[in-house]
matplotlib code that plots the C-alpha trace (Angstrom):
import matplotlib.pyplot as plt

x = [-53.2, -52.7, -48.9, -49.3, -51.5, -48.9, -46.2, -48.3, -49.1, -45.4, -44.4, -47.1, -45.9, -42.2, -41.3, -38.4, -35.1, -34.6, -32.0, -33.4, -33.4, -37.2, -37.4, -34.8, -36.7, -40.0, -38.7, -41.4, -44.2, -42.6, -42.2, -45.9, -47.0, -45.0, -46.4, -50.0, -49.4, -49.9, -46.4, -44.1, -40.8, -41.9, -43.8, -44.3, -42.3, -39.2, -37.6, -37.6, -35.4, -37.9, -40.9, -44.1, -47.7, -49.8, -53.4, -54.4, -52.6, -54.3, -57.7, -56.8, -55.8, -58.9, -61.2, -59.3, -57.5, -60.5, -59.2, -55.8, -55.2, -52.5, -51.4, -50.7, -47.4]
y = [50.0, 52.8, 52.4, 48.6, 49.2, 51.7, 49.0, 46.5, 49.0, 49.9, 46.2, 45.6, 48.5, 47.8, 44.2, 44.5, 42.7, 41.2, 43.8, 46.9, 50.1, 50.0, 46.6, 47.5, 50.7, 48.8, 45.5, 45.0, 45.6, 43.4, 40.6, 41.0, 41.0, 37.9, 36.1, 37.0, 35.7, 39.1, 39.0, 36.2, 35.6, 32.1, 31.8, 28.7, 26.8, 28.9, 31.7, 34.7, 36.9, 39.6, 40.3, 40.4, 40.8, 37.6, 37.3, 37.2, 40.5, 42.1, 41.0, 42.4, 45.8, 45.8, 45.3, 47.6, 50.0, 52.2, 55.1, 53.6, 53.4, 50.9, 52.8, 56.0, 56.5]
z = [18.6, 16.1, 16.2, 15.7, 12.7, 11.3, 11.6, 9.8, 7.0, 6.6, 6.4, 3.9, 1.7, 2.3, 3.3, 5.8, 6.2, 9.6, 10.7, 9.0, 10.9, 10.9, 12.5, 15.1, 16.0, 16.2, 17.6, 20.2, 17.7, 15.1, 17.7, 18.7, 15.0, 14.3, 17.4, 16.4, 12.9, 11.3, 9.7, 8.8, 7.1, 5.9, 2.6, 0.6, 3.3, 2.8, 4.7, 2.4, 4.5, 5.0, 7.2, 5.1, 6.1, 6.1, 4.8, 8.5, 9.0, 6.0, 7.4, 10.8, 9.3, 7.1, 10.1, 12.6, 10.4, 9.4, 7.4, 6.6, 2.9, 1.9, -1.2, 0.8, 2.5]

ax = plt.figure().add_subplot(projection="3d")
ax.plot(x, y, z, "-o")
ax.set_aspect("equal")
plt.show()
């Protein structure tokens, strides 16, 4: 789960375009995060063209990502 949390942290710090190298390299984790509702490309009913972490994803990282600081890279 540590890699999954790192992917969420990275997407939170740097929203990713659909075809970015990061998304391609972590396609399985990005797909899982999207299917779990931890990231989305739809905000305010519109496709924004980037994966961004959701409130549910932030809560998940807060609960399970002990020791992970969002400001740190």
